PASEBA-1860 file (N, C-alpha, C; in nm, 3 decimals):
! residues 269
1> XXXXXXXX> 0.085/-0.119/0.000/0.000/0.000/0.000/0.089/0.124/0.000 ~ 0.070/0.212/-0.097/0.152/0.331/-0.109/0.091/0.448/-0.033 ~ 0.178/0.535/0.019/0.131/0.659/0.082/0.094/0.762/-0.024 ~ 0.135/0.736/-0.146/0.109/0.828/-0.256/0.037/0.754/-0.369 ~ -0.032/0.827/-0.457/-0.101/0.761/-0.568/-0.004/0.682/-0.657 ~ -0.051/0.571/-0.707/0.030/0.490/-0.798/0.031/0.553/-0.937 ~ 0.144/0.548/-1.003/0.154/0.600/-1.139/0.095/0.499/-1.237 ~ 0.075/0.542/-1.360/0.027/0.450/-1.464/0.124/0.334/-1.483
9> XXXXXXXX> 0.254/0.365/-1.473/0.355/0.261/-1.490/0.348/0.158/-1.377 ~ 0.324/0.204/-1.254/0.312/0.112/-1.142/0.187/0.026/-1.154 ~ 0.077/0.086/-1.196/-0.045/0.010/-1.217/-0.024/-0.098/-1.323 ~ 0.044/-0.061/-1.430/0.069/-0.155/-1.540/0.155/-0.272/-1.496 ~ 0.258/-0.245/-1.417/0.350/-0.351/-1.376/0.290/-0.442/-1.269 ~ 0.205/-0.386/-1.182/0.149/-0.465/-1.071/0.022/-0.539/-1.109 ~ -0.052/-0.487/-1.205/-0.177/-0.553/-1.245/-0.207/-0.523/-1.392 ~ -0.143/-0.596/-1.483/-0.164/-0.572/-1.627/-0.310/-0.585/-1.670
17> XXXXXXXX> -0.391/-0.662/-1.594/-0.531/-0.681/-1.632/-0.609/-0.550/-1.633 ~ -0.560/-0.450/-1.561/-0.629/-0.320/-1.560/-0.633/-0.259/-1.700 ~ -0.537/-0.295/-1.783/-0.522/-0.229/-1.912/-0.574/-0.314/-2.029 ~ -0.637/-0.426/-1.997/-0.695/-0.510/-2.102/-0.802/-0.430/-2.178 ~ -0.804/-0.443/-2.309/-0.889/-0.359/-2.393/-1.006/-0.433/-2.455 ~ -1.022/-0.561/-2.424/-1.135/-0.637/-2.478/-1.168/-0.751/-2.384 ~ -1.291/-0.803/-2.388/-1.329/-0.911/-2.298/-1.271/-1.045/-2.343 ~ -1.274/-1.141/-2.253/-1.230/-1.276/-2.286/-1.318/-1.332/-2.399
25> XXXXXXXX> -1.259/-1.415/-2.482/-1.330/-1.462/-2.602/-1.453/-1.547/-2.569 ~ -1.462/-1.599/-2.446/-1.576/-1.683/-2.410/-1.699/-1.603/-2.369 ~ -1.686/-1.471/-2.355/-1.801/-1.391/-2.315/-1.899/-1.378/-2.431 ~ -2.026/-1.354/-2.397/-2.130/-1.347/-2.499/-2.135/-1.208/-2.563 ~ -2.215/-1.197/-2.671/-2.231/-1.069/-2.740/-2.303/-0.967/-2.652 ~ -2.379/-1.014/-2.552/-2.452/-0.923/-2.463/-2.361/-0.862/-2.357 ~ -2.243/-0.919/-2.341/-2.149/-0.873/-2.239/-2.099/-0.734/-2.277 ~ -2.117/-0.639/-2.185/-2.070/-0.503/-2.211/-1.935/-0.482/-2.144
33> XXXXXXXX> -1.831/-0.468/-2.222/-1.695/-0.456/-2.171/-1.678/-0.325/-2.094 ~ -1.617/-0.336/-1.975/-1.587/-0.218/-1.893/-1.436/-0.208/-1.879 ~ -1.377/-0.107/-1.938/-1.233/-0.085/-1.930/-1.197/-0.035/-1.791 ~ -1.120/-0.115/-1.717/-1.087/-0.077/-1.580/-1.004/0.051/-1.576 ~ -0.908/0.065/-1.665/-0.824/0.184/-1.659/-0.905/0.310/-1.689 ~ -1.006/0.299/-1.776/-1.092/0.414/-1.803/-1.170/0.453/-1.678 ~ -1.218/0.352/-1.605/-1.291/0.380/-1.481/-1.198/0.440/-1.377 ~ -1.075/0.389/-1.369/-0.977/0.446/-1.276/-0.955/0.594/-1.304
41> XXXXXXXX> -0.940/0.628/-1.430/-0.918/0.768/-1.466/-1.040/0.854/-1.434 ~ -1.159/0.796/-1.449/-1.279/0.870/-1.414/-1.287/0.892/-1.264 ~ -1.252/0.789/-1.186/-1.253/0.802/-1.040/-1.150/0.905/-0.996 ~ -1.035/0.907/-1.061/-0.933/1.007/-1.028/-0.984/1.149/-1.051 ~ -1.066/1.166/-1.153/-1.121/1.300/-1.181/-1.217/1.345/-1.073 ~ -1.261/1.249/-0.987/-1.353/1.279/-0.877/-1.280/1.281/-0.743 ~ -1.148/1.302/-0.749/-1.063/1.324/-0.630/-1.033/1.199/-0.548 ~ -1.046/1.081/-0.608/-1.002/0.957/-0.544/-0.885/0.902/-0.626
49> XXXXXXXX> -0.776/0.862/-0.558/-0.654/0.821/-0.628/-0.612/0.679/-0.590 ~ -0.568/0.599/-0.688/-0.530/0.460/-0.660/-0.403/0.452/-0.575 ~ -0.409/0.373/-0.466/-0.294/0.358/-0.377/-0.252/0.211/-0.364 ~ -0.334/0.119/-0.411/-0.300/-0.023/-0.404/-0.376/-0.098/-0.513 ~ -0.313/-0.202/-0.567/-0.377/-0.280/-0.672/-0.328/-0.423/-0.665 ~ -0.416/-0.517/-0.699/-0.376/-0.657/-0.707/-0.467/-0.729/-0.806 ~ -0.417/-0.837/-0.861/-0.497/-0.920/-0.950/-0.482/-1.065/-0.910 ~ -0.587/-1.143/-0.934/-0.587/-1.284/-0.896/-0.492/-1.363/-0.985
57> XXXXXXXX> -0.440/-1.470/-0.929/-0.361/-1.563/-1.011/-0.458/-1.650/-1.089 ~ -0.413/-1.706/-1.198/-0.500/-1.789/-1.282/-0.436/-1.925/-1.306 ~ -0.521/-2.027/-1.313/-0.475/-2.162/-1.347/-0.477/-2.184/-1.497 ~ -0.576/-2.120/-1.561/-0.591/-2.131/-1.706/-0.518/-2.014/-1.771 ~ -0.413/-2.043/-1.846/-0.333/-1.935/-1.906/-0.415/-1.848/-2.000 ~ -0.524/-1.904/-2.056/-0.609/-1.826/-2.145/-0.676/-1.710/-2.071 ~ -0.685/-1.721/-1.937/-0.751/-1.618/-1.858/-0.654/-1.508/-1.813 ~ -0.526/-1.524/-1.840/-0.428/-1.424/-1.800/-0.458/-1.290/-1.869
65> XXXXXXXX> -0.470/-1.187/-1.787/-0.504/-1.055/-1.839/-0.652/-1.023/-1.830 ~ -0.732/-1.125/-1.798/-0.878/-1.107/-1.790/-0.932/-1.133/-1.648 ~ -0.844/-1.172/-1.557/-0.886/-1.218/-1.425/-0.934/-1.105/-1.334 ~ -0.989/-1.147/-1.222/-1.042/-1.052/-1.123/-0.929/-0.962/-1.072 ~ -0.962/-0.836/-1.052/-0.864/-0.743/-0.997/-0.931/-0.644/-0.902 ~ -0.850/-0.588/-0.813/-0.898/-0.497/-0.710/-0.808/-0.375/-0.705 ~ -0.870/-0.259/-0.704/-0.797/-0.133/-0.691/-0.852/-0.058/-0.570 ~ -0.763/-0.015/-0.483/-0.803/0.064/-0.366/-0.767/0.211/-0.391
73> XXXXXXXX> -0.863/0.298/-0.359/-0.844/0.441/-0.379/-0.856/0.514/-0.245 ~ -0.782/0.625/-0.234/-0.795/0.710/-0.116/-0.827/0.852/-0.163 ~ -0.908/0.922/-0.087/-0.951/1.056/-0.125/-0.835/1.155/-0.114 ~ -0.839/1.257/-0.196/-0.736/1.361/-0.197/-0.713/1.419/-0.058 ~ -0.823/1.443/0.016/-0.812/1.502/0.150/-0.732/1.413/0.244 ~ -0.750/1.281/0.233/-0.681/1.188/0.321/-0.536/1.169/0.280 ~ -0.505/1.187/0.154/-0.366/1.184/0.109/-0.293/1.311/0.154 ~ -0.365/1.422/0.154/-0.305/1.549/0.193/-0.284/1.556/0.344
81> XXXXXXXX> -0.383/1.505/0.420/-0.377/1.509/0.567/-0.402/1.368/0.622 ~ -0.300/1.281/0.621/-0.318/1.142/0.664/-0.359/1.134/0.811 ~ -0.454/1.043/0.838/-0.496/1.014/0.974/-0.464/0.867/1.003 ~ -0.492/0.824/1.126/-0.462/0.686/1.163/-0.542/0.588/1.079 ~ -0.665/0.626/1.043/-0.750/0.543/0.959/-0.803/0.627/0.843 ~ -0.807/0.568/0.726/-0.857/0.639/0.609/-0.966/0.557/0.540 ~ -1.076/0.622/0.506/-1.181/0.554/0.429/-1.131/0.532/0.287 ~ -1.156/0.413/0.235/-1.112/0.380/0.100/-1.230/0.347/0.010
89> XXXXXXXX> -1.209/0.364/-0.116/-1.301/0.320/-0.220/-1.238/0.200/-0.286 ~ -1.313/0.090/-0.298/-1.262/-0.034/-0.356/-1.332/-0.062/-0.488 ~ -1.255/-0.081/-0.592/-1.307/-0.111/-0.725/-1.272/-0.255/-0.760 ~ -1.375/-0.337/-0.787/-1.356/-0.474/-0.831/-1.401/-0.486/-0.977 ~ -1.328/-0.566/-1.054/-1.369/-0.589/-1.193/-1.298/-0.714/-1.245 ~ -1.345/-0.764/-1.355/-1.277/-0.870/-1.429/-1.323/-0.857/-1.573 ~ -1.257/-0.932/-1.662/-1.294/-0.928/-1.804/-1.329/-1.067/-1.856 ~ -1.365/-1.157/-1.763/-1.394/-1.295/-1.804/-1.526/-1.346/-1.746
97> XXXXXXXX> -1.613/-1.256/-1.706/-1.745/-1.289/-1.652/-1.740/-1.338/-1.506 ~ -1.623/-1.346/-1.446/-1.612/-1.402/-1.311/-1.654/-1.302/-1.203 ~ -1.645/-1.175/-1.232/-1.674/-1.072/-1.132/-1.743/-0.954/-1.197 ~ -1.852/-0.910/-1.137/-1.919/-0.789/-1.184/-1.839/-0.666/-1.139 ~ -1.842/-0.563/-1.219/-1.781/-0.438/-1.180/-1.857/-0.385/-1.059 ~ -1.785/-0.356/-0.950/-1.852/-0.305/-0.830/-1.762/-0.207/-0.756 ~ -1.824/-0.119/-0.680/-1.754/-0.021/-0.598/-1.801/-0.040/-0.454 ~ -1.705/-0.058/-0.363/-1.735/-0.081/-0.222/-1.658/0.018/-0.136
105> XXXXXXXX> -1.685/0.012/-0.004/-1.615/0.097/0.092/-1.522/0.013/0.177 ~ -1.410/0.072/0.219/-1.315/0.002/0.304/-1.245/0.100/0.398 ~ -1.157/0.046/0.480/-1.079/0.125/0.576/-0.933/0.084/0.564 ~ -0.844/0.183/0.563/-0.701/0.153/0.568/-0.646/0.200/0.701 ~ -0.581/0.110/0.773/-0.525/0.140/0.905/-0.373/0.148/0.891 ~ -0.317/0.267/0.910/-0.177/0.291/0.879/-0.081/0.213/0.969 ~ -0.118/0.195/1.097/-0.026/0.134/1.192/0.012/-0.007/1.153 ~ -0.078/-0.078/1.085/-0.048/-0.217/1.048/-0.053/-0.238/0.897
113> XXXXXXXX> -0.078/-0.133/0.822/-0.086/-0.142/0.676/-0.189/-0.244/0.631 ~ -0.297/-0.255/0.707/-0.404/-0.349/0.673/-0.522/-0.276/0.612 ~ -0.587/-0.342/0.518/-0.707/-0.286/0.458/-0.829/-0.366/0.495 ~ -0.923/-0.304/0.563/-1.050/-0.368/0.597/-1.149/-0.348/0.483 ~ -1.251/-0.433/0.478/-1.360/-0.417/0.382/-1.489/-0.412/0.463 ~ -1.568/-0.308/0.441/-1.689/-0.287/0.520/-1.796/-0.389/0.482 ~ -1.866/-0.440/0.583/-1.970/-0.539/0.560/-2.084/-0.480/0.478 ~ -2.146/-0.564/0.397/-2.258/-0.521/0.313/-2.374/-0.467/0.397
121> XXXXXXXX> -2.385/-0.514/0.522/-2.493/-0.467/0.609/-2.476/-0.321/0.646 ~ -2.353/-0.269/0.634/-2.325/-0.129/0.668/-2.324/-0.042/0.543 ~ -2.254/-0.088/0.441/-2.249/-0.014/0.315/-2.260/-0.112/0.200 ~ -2.372/-0.109/0.130/-2.396/-0.203/0.021/-2.314/-0.165/-0.102 ~ -2.245/-0.263/-0.158/-2.166/-0.239/-0.278/-2.255/-0.196/-0.394 ~ -2.198/-0.114/-0.480/-2.268/-0.076/-0.603/-2.218/-0.167/-0.715 ~ -2.300/-0.262/-0.750/-2.261/-0.359/-0.853/-2.317/-0.315/-0.987 ~ -2.230/-0.312/-1.086/-2.270/-0.272/-1.221/-2.237/-0.388/-1.314
129> XXXXXXXX> -2.339/-0.457/-1.361/-2.319/-0.577/-1.441/-2.262/-0.542/-1.579 ~ -2.199/-0.640/-1.637/-2.139/-0.622/-1.769/-2.244/-0.640/-1.878 ~ -2.360/-0.585/-1.856/-2.467/-0.587/-1.956/-2.531/-0.449/-1.956 ~ -2.541/-0.389/-2.071/-2.606/-0.259/-2.080/-2.509/-0.143/-2.074 ~ -2.551/-0.035/-2.008/-2.475/0.090/-2.006/-2.354/0.078/-1.915 ~ -2.235/0.089/-1.968/-2.113/0.075/-1.891/-2.093/0.191/-1.794 ~ -2.157/0.303/-1.820/-2.144/0.419/-1.730/-2.263/0.425/-1.635 ~ -2.297/0.310/-1.578/-2.415/0.297/-1.494/-2.395/0.367/-1.360
137> XXXXXXXX> -2.400/0.499/-1.365/-2.398/0.580/-1.243/-2.274/0.559/-1.157 ~ -2.157/0.556/-1.218/-2.033/0.546/-1.141/-2.020/0.664/-1.046 ~ -2.052/0.782/-1.095/-2.037/0.901/-1.011/-2.130/0.895/-0.890 ~ -2.251/0.842/-0.908/-2.343/0.831/-0.794/-2.285/0.741/-0.686 ~ -2.225/0.628/-0.727/-2.164/0.537/-0.630/-2.051/0.604/-0.555 ~ -1.969/0.678/-0.627/-1.857/0.747/-0.563/-1.907/0.857/-0.471 ~ -2.009/0.929/-0.514/-2.067/1.033/-0.429/-2.122/0.974/-0.299 ~ -2.182/0.854/-0.307/-2.236/0.790/-0.189/-2.126/0.758/-0.089
145> XXXXXXXX> -2.014/0.705/-0.138/-1.904/0.672/-0.049/-1.843/0.799/0.010 ~ -1.830/0.903/-0.073/-1.775/1.029/-0.024/-1.861/1.085/0.088 ~ -1.991/1.082/0.069/-2.082/1.135/0.171/-2.088/1.043/0.294 ~ -2.052/0.915/0.276/-2.057/0.817/0.384/-1.933/0.824/0.474 ~ -1.828/0.892/0.428/-1.702/0.896/0.502/-1.718/0.941/0.647 ~ -1.787/1.053/0.677/-1.799/1.094/0.817/-1.871/0.990/0.903 ~ -1.973/0.927/0.847/-2.048/0.825/0.921/-1.960/0.704/0.951 ~ -1.876/0.667/0.855/-1.788/0.552/0.875/-1.679/0.584/0.977
153> XXXXXXXX> -1.628/0.706/0.974/-1.529/0.747/1.073/-1.590/0.747/1.213 ~ -1.717/0.785/1.223/-1.787/0.781/1.351/-1.800/0.638/1.401 ~ -1.821/0.544/1.308/-1.830/0.403/1.346/-1.698/0.355/1.404 ~ -1.588/0.397/1.343/-1.456/0.359/1.395/-1.437/0.415/1.535 ~ -1.471/0.542/1.553/-1.459/0.605/1.686/-1.545/0.529/1.788 ~ -1.663/0.485/1.744/-1.751/0.411/1.832/-1.689/0.277/1.871 ~ -1.632/0.205/1.773/-1.566/0.077/1.801/-1.450/0.098/1.899 ~ -1.377/0.208/1.882/-1.262/0.234/1.969/-1.305/0.268/2.112
161> XXXXXXXX> -1.428/0.314/2.128/-1.477/0.352/2.261/-1.534/0.233/2.339 ~ -1.550/0.120/2.272/-1.609/0.001/2.335/-1.499/-0.090/2.389 ~ -1.495/-0.105/2.519/-1.396/-0.192/2.583/-1.452/-0.334/2.592 ~ -1.369/-0.430/2.557/-1.408/-0.570/2.564/-1.333/-0.641/2.677 ~ -1.403/-0.721/2.752/-1.337/-0.805/2.851/-1.259/-0.914/2.779 ~ -1.173/-0.984/2.851/-1.099/-1.093/2.791/-1.193/-1.199/2.735 ~ -1.300/-1.226/2.809/-1.397/-1.326/2.765/-1.468/-1.281/2.637 ~ -1.498/-1.152/2.626/-1.564/-1.098/2.506/-1.470/-1.101/2.386
169> XXXXXXXX> -1.342/-1.071/2.410/-1.245/-1.081/2.301/-1.234/-1.224/2.252 ~ -1.236/-1.319/2.344/-1.227/-1.458/2.306/-1.352/-1.504/2.231 ~ -1.467/-1.451/2.269/-1.590/-1.483/2.196/-1.583/-1.431/2.054 ~ -1.527/-1.311/2.036/-1.508/-1.254/1.902/-1.418/-1.347/1.820 ~ -1.305/-1.385/1.878/-1.210/-1.472/1.806/-1.274/-1.605/1.771 ~ -1.346/-1.664/1.865/-1.409/-1.794/1.842/-1.514/-1.784/1.730 ~ -1.589/-1.674/1.729/-1.693/-1.655/1.627/-1.633/-1.634/1.489 ~ -1.509/-1.589/1.483/-1.447/-1.560/1.354/-1.381/-1.682/1.289
177> XXXXXXXX> -1.362/-1.789/1.364/-1.293/-1.907/1.311/-1.354/-1.960/1.181 ~ -1.489/-1.974/1.172/-1.547/-2.029/1.049/-1.521/-1.944/0.924 ~ -1.482/-1.819/0.943/-1.452/-1.734/0.827/-1.329/-1.783/0.753 ~ -1.242/-1.854/0.825/-1.115/-1.898/0.766/-1.098/-2.050/0.769 ~ -1.145/-2.115/0.876/-1.116/-2.256/0.896/-1.242/-2.341/0.889 ~ -1.236/-2.451/0.814/-1.346/-2.545/0.808/-1.354/-2.623/0.939 ~ -1.467/-2.690/0.962/-1.494/-2.754/1.090/-1.389/-2.859/1.129 ~ -1.334/-2.928/1.028/-1.239/-3.034/1.061/-1.099/-2.980/1.092
185> XXXXXXXX> -1.080/-2.849/1.078/-0.951/-2.789/1.109/-0.959/-2.725/1.248 ~ -0.889/-2.783/1.343/-0.895/-2.739/1.482/-0.779/-2.646/1.514 ~ -0.810/-2.523/1.554/-0.708/-2.427/1.596/-0.749/-2.367/1.730 ~ -0.653/-2.309/1.799/-0.680/-2.241/1.926/-0.721/-2.098/1.894 ~ -0.846/-2.063/1.917/-0.894/-1.929/1.883/-0.818/-1.820/1.956 ~ -0.755/-1.853/2.069/-0.679/-1.753/2.143/-0.558/-1.704/2.064 ~ -0.511/-1.788/1.971/-0.396/-1.747/1.887/-0.433/-1.628/1.799 ~ -0.562/-1.611/1.770/-0.605/-1.500/1.685/-0.598/-1.368/1.758
193> XXXXXXXX> -0.581/-1.372/1.889/-0.578/-1.249/1.970/-0.437/-1.203/2.003 ~ -0.337/-1.271/1.949/-0.198/-1.234/1.977/-0.160/-1.113/1.890 ~ -0.129/-0.998/1.950/-0.094/-0.878/1.872/0.049/-0.888/1.818 ~ 0.075/-0.814/1.711/0.207/-0.816/1.649/0.283/-0.686/1.668 ~ 0.226/-0.593/1.744/0.294/-0.466/1.772/0.238/-0.407/1.901 ~ 0.316/-0.322/1.964/0.278/-0.264/2.093/0.147/-0.185/2.082 ~ 0.124/-0.120/1.967/0.004/-0.039/1.950/-0.124/-0.121/1.958 ~ -0.111/-0.252/1.941/-0.229/-0.338/1.938/-0.253/-0.411/2.070
201> XXXXXXXX> -0.180/-0.373/2.174/-0.203/-0.434/2.306/-0.310/-0.355/2.380 ~ -0.426/-0.342/2.317/-0.539/-0.270/2.375/-0.661/-0.361/2.371 ~ -0.763/-0.323/2.448/-0.880/-0.411/2.461/-1.007/-0.351/2.404 ~ -0.996/-0.255/2.313/-1.116/-0.198/2.252/-1.158/-0.282/2.132 ~ -1.281/-0.264/2.090/-1.339/-0.345/1.983/-1.265/-0.327/1.851 ~ -1.228/-0.204/1.818/-1.164/-0.179/1.688/-1.025/-0.244/1.681 ~ -0.947/-0.232/1.789/-0.816/-0.296/1.791/-0.830/-0.447/1.785 ~ -0.925/-0.502/1.861/-0.947/-0.647/1.858/-0.983/-0.694/1.718
209> XXXXXXXX> -1.069/-0.619/1.651/-1.107/-0.650/1.512/-0.983/-0.657/1.424 ~ -0.895/-0.560/1.436/-0.777/-0.555/1.349/-0.675/-0.664/1.382 ~ -0.661/-0.697/1.511/-0.568/-0.803/1.549/-0.615/-0.937/1.493 ~ -0.743/-0.966/1.509/-0.798/-1.092/1.456/-0.786/-1.095/1.304 ~ -0.818/-0.982/1.240/-0.809/-0.976/1.094/-0.667/-1.006/1.045 ~ -0.569/-0.945/1.110/-0.431/-0.964/1.067/-0.389/-1.110/1.083 ~ -0.427/-1.174/1.193/-0.389/-1.313/1.215/-0.458/-1.408/1.118 ~ -0.585/-1.379/1.085/-0.655/-1.463/0.989/-0.595/-1.449/0.849
217> XXXXXXXX> -0.561/-1.327/0.811/-0.514/-1.303/0.675/-0.368/-1.341/0.654 ~ -0.284/-1.311/0.751/-0.140/-1.333/0.731/-0.101/-1.479/0.751 ~ -0.188/-1.557/0.817/-0.160/-1.698/0.837/-0.067/-1.723/0.955 ~ 0.007/-1.835/0.949/0.100/-1.877/1.053/0.027/-1.917/1.182 ~ -0.100/-1.960/1.169/-0.176/-2.012/1.280/-0.169/-2.165/1.275 ~ -0.123/-2.226/1.384/-0.105/-2.371/1.387/-0.233/-2.441/1.434 ~ -0.252/-2.563/1.385/-0.369/-2.640/1.426/-0.355/-2.785/1.386 ~ -0.466/-2.858/1.401/-0.467/-3.001/1.368/-0.584/-3.030/1.275
225> XXXXXXXX> -0.556/-3.106/1.171/-0.661/-3.153/1.080/-0.721/-3.279/1.143 ~ -0.843/-3.268/1.194/-0.905/-3.380/1.264/-0.936/-3.498/1.172 ~ -0.941/-3.474/1.044/-0.967/-3.582/0.949/-0.844/-3.669/0.928 ~ -0.728/-3.605/0.917/-0.604/-3.679/0.891/-0.517/-3.696/1.016 ~ -0.545/-3.614/1.119/-0.463/-3.619/1.240/-0.332/-3.543/1.227 ~ -0.312/-3.479/1.114/-0.186/-3.407/1.091/-0.195/-3.263/1.138 ~ -0.082/-3.211/1.180/-0.073/-3.071/1.218/-0.055/-2.987/1.091 ~ -0.098/-2.862/1.097/-0.083/-2.772/0.983/-0.058/-2.631/1.034
233> XXXXXXXX> -0.009/-2.548/0.944/0.008/-2.405/0.973/-0.058/-2.329/0.859 ~ -0.149/-2.240/0.893/-0.223/-2.167/0.789/-0.130/-2.076/0.710 ~ -0.163/-2.061/0.583/-0.086/-1.974/0.494/-0.153/-1.838/0.480 ~ -0.079/-1.744/0.430/-0.134/-1.611/0.405/-0.244/-1.620/0.298 ~ -0.352/-1.549/0.320/-0.460/-1.544/0.221/-0.419/-1.452/0.107 ~ -0.414/-1.506/-0.014/-0.378/-1.425/-0.130/-0.494/-1.409/-0.227 ~ -0.602/-1.484/-0.205/-0.720/-1.474/-0.291/-0.797/-1.347/-0.261 ~ -0.826/-1.268/-0.364/-0.902/-1.145/-0.346/-1.039/-1.176/-0.287
241> XXXXXXXX> -1.106/-1.278/-0.341/-1.239/-1.313/-0.294/-1.241/-1.355/-0.149 ~ -1.147/-1.442/-0.108/-1.141/-1.488/0.031/-1.106/-1.374/0.124 ~ -1.016/-1.287/0.084/-0.978/-1.170/0.164/-1.102/-1.085/0.193 ~ -1.182/-1.059/0.092/-1.301/-0.977/0.108/-1.402/-1.047/0.199 ~ -1.422/-1.177/0.179/-1.518/-1.251/0.260/-1.481/-1.247/0.408 ~ -1.353/-1.268/0.438/-1.307/-1.265/0.578/-1.325/-1.126/0.637 ~ -1.285/-1.025/0.561/-1.297/-0.888/0.609/-1.442/-0.848/0.638 ~ -1.529/-0.877/0.544/-1.669/-0.839/0.563/-1.732/-0.917/0.678
249> XXXXXXXX> -1.693/-1.044/0.691/-1.745/-1.125/0.800/-1.702/-1.072/0.936 ~ -1.576/-1.030/0.947/-1.525/-0.976/1.072/-1.595/-0.845/1.107 ~ -1.614/-0.760/1.007/-1.681/-0.633/1.033/-1.825/-0.658/1.080 ~ -1.889/-0.756/1.021/-2.027/-0.789/1.059/-2.033/-0.837/1.204 ~ -1.935/-0.918/1.246/-1.930/-0.963/1.386/-1.909/-0.843/1.478 ~ -1.819/-0.752/1.438/-1.793/-0.634/1.520/-1.918/-0.548/1.535 ~ -1.996/-0.538/1.428/-2.121/-0.461/1.434/-2.218/-0.525/1.534 ~ -2.224/-0.657/1.534/-2.314/-0.726/1.626/-2.270/-0.707/1.771
257> XXXXXXXX> -2.138/-0.711/1.793/-2.087/-0.689/1.928/-2.119/-0.547/1.974 ~ -2.101/-0.449/1.883/-2.131/-0.310/1.918/-2.277/-0.292/1.954 ~ -2.365/-0.362/1.882/-2.509/-0.349/1.910/-2.546/-0.411/2.044 ~ -2.466/-0.508/2.090/-2.489/-0.569/2.222/-2.434/-0.478/2.333 ~ -2.312/-0.428/2.310/-2.246/-0.348/2.412/-2.305/-0.207/2.424 ~ -2.349/-0.153/2.309/-2.407/-0.018/2.309/-2.535/-0.019/2.224 ~ -2.641/-0.079/2.276/-2.765/-0.090/2.199/-2.822/0.045/2.156 ~ -2.793/0.149/2.232/-2.844/0.282/2.194/-2.781/0.329/2.065
265> XXXXX> -2.657/0.287/2.037/-2.589/0.321/1.912/-2.655/0.248/1.795 ~ -2.692/0.123/1.818/-2.757/0.044/1.714/-2.891/0.104/1.676 ~ -2.964/0.153/1.776/-3.094/0.212/1.748/-3.080/0.343/1.674 ~ -2.967/0.414/1.698/-2.947/0.545/1.634/-2.892/0.532/1.494 ~ -2.837/0.415/1.461/-2.772/0.396/1.330/-2.874/0.396/1.218
END
């Protein structure tokens, strides 16, 4: 994740699929091609700048250059005056029918260089299918996220104000296990609560969310496969889809905890 906007050259080298100019040959005539780089340039004209990009790996070489990709954007104001947390705009797309073009909201936390993805229950993604008008209200989606920024920052402040007991933190960790591990994979949920920096030795809901997220995503969690009896160590999640699923699931759990700990906040939301 860069502190500054990525150049065209950096985008090209890190995710060539952004610059693909036609859909995969297996798509139908009804498929409306959406040029990712054109959308990126349009988003930049609305004061959001790309700071991170990735594309999925492919097993089928024919899909190279057409696969799912993700671009994270940060607003000009947040680049000019960085804060501990920055609201992000997330652009998803592909050119092989595997992913609809969509715009979502996220959070970037500078202390750990982690990117959260907001649960659909809080901010619904704007999905624009590859059929019909390719300019299906992109500006409206971006305007919605821009206007949502203060509300999302308030949610972060709210999470930071909620103190969790050790038992509540453990309940959070235990509830998050199915997001990453299948039932036959046995791990100690307490391992998800081990912080990796001094700044994360706190007991508030937001810090707990980020500690669990980092441990789930970065891997290195040991456990036992109850089916085979063998020990295993989890690997870093590199799949864009799995990363998003884990992130949104964690945020959803945090929202439920907040509604229990501060029901008046839930009623006001």
